[in-house]
N, C-alpha and C positions, 0 to 999 in steps of 0.2 A: 678766164685765163687769158683770152686774147686781149682783153682790155688792159690787163696787167702788163702784158708785153708791149702794148702800144704806149702805155704810160712810162714804162722803163726806157723807152727810146727818147723821151723828153729830156732826160738828164744829159745824155751824151750830145744831143743836138744843141741844147742850150749851152753846154760847156764848150762845144766846138765853135759856136758863134761868138761866145764871150772871149775865148782865147784869140780867135781871129781878129776881133775888134781891138783887143788890147795889144796884140803883137804885130799888127799890120793887116789891114783889111784884105781879105781874099787870098791869103797865103797859107798854105799848109807847110809843115816842116820840110826843109829842103831835101832830106833823105827819103821822104815818103813817096809811095807810088800811087797810081790811080786807084789801087785797091785799098788805100788807107781807110777811108770813111766806111765802106762796106765791111771791111775786116773789123774795125772798131765796133761798129753797130752789131755785127753778128756775135762777136765775142762777148760784148756787153749783155746781149740777150742770153747767151749760154751761162754766163756767170750769175746773172740775175736769177735764172732758173735754179742754179745750184744753191744760192742763198735762200730762195723760196722753199726749196726742198728741206733745208735745215729748219726753217721756220715751221713748215708743215709737220716735220717730225716732232718738234716741240709741242705743237698743237695736239697731235695724237697722244703723245706721252702724258701731257699734263691735263688735258681735257677741259680745264677751267680757263676761260678766255682771259681773265685777269692775270692769272699765273703765267699763261703763255706769253702775253704781251710783256710782262715784267721780265721774265727770264730771257725772252728773245732780245729785248733792248739791252739788258745787262750783258748778255753773251756777246752780241755783235759789237758793243762798245768796248768790251774788255779783252776779247779773244786775241787781238793783235798784240796788245801790251803784254798779256800773260804769256803767250807762246814765244814772243820775242825775248822777254825777260828770262823765262826758264830756259829757252834755247841758248842763251848766252852762257849758261852754266852746264847744261846737259845736252850732249850731242844728239841724242834721240829726238828731243823736242826741237832742236834747231833744224834737223832734217825734216821732221813733221811739218814745221812751220814753212820751211822753204818749198815744200811740195804740197802746199795747201792753197785753196782758193783765196784765202785771206792775203797771202803774199803775191800770188800770181796775178791777181786782179790788177796790180800795178803795172804789169808788163803789157797789158792790152793796148795802151796808148803809145807804146814805143813807135818811133817812125818806121823802123824795119825790124822784122823778127827773123832770126836765123832759122833755117830749115830744121835744125836739130831741136829747136825749142817748141815747134808746132805740136809734136805728139803730147808733150806734157801740158801745154796750154789747152789742148782739146780733151785729153783723157781725164785730167784731174776733176774738172767740173762734171763730166759725164759719170765718173766713178762716184763722186760725191752725191749726185742725184740718185744713182742706183743704190748706194749704200743706205742713204736716208730713206728711200722708198722701201727697201727690204726691212730695215729696222722698224719703220712705221707700220708696215703690214704685220710683222711679227708681234709687235705690241698690241695692235688693234685686234688681232685674232685672240690674244690672251685675255683681253678685257671682257668683263661681263657686261652685256648690253642690258640696260635698265629700261 
């Protein structure tokens, strides 16, 4: 688990270095504070854990590694498109997408986050982790162990 978290830090660090090199060496966004990098790294870890919880839930439900990998790849590639597309026509799905980790992950890198947005940015991934864990535990208890 710790190795996964360390590996998940590679992406934002490499992305930060890349953007810094492309947009001007050594400069963060003008509106950002001294807490920008720790905030981005912390939220990235939290959202990575939420994505991992969804993947773990698929693993418990499907049990076969091939199915788990296939379903997870298809799910994570298509969920944005599907929820955004259906959400443009059905209000419930628009609200579901707006309040999901799939849309909120884009808000992590904002130079500044309003104090009113913090509860949602923190609670949504925590609730996603809890919900996936509870569903995974429920399914695991129902399965016959061979």
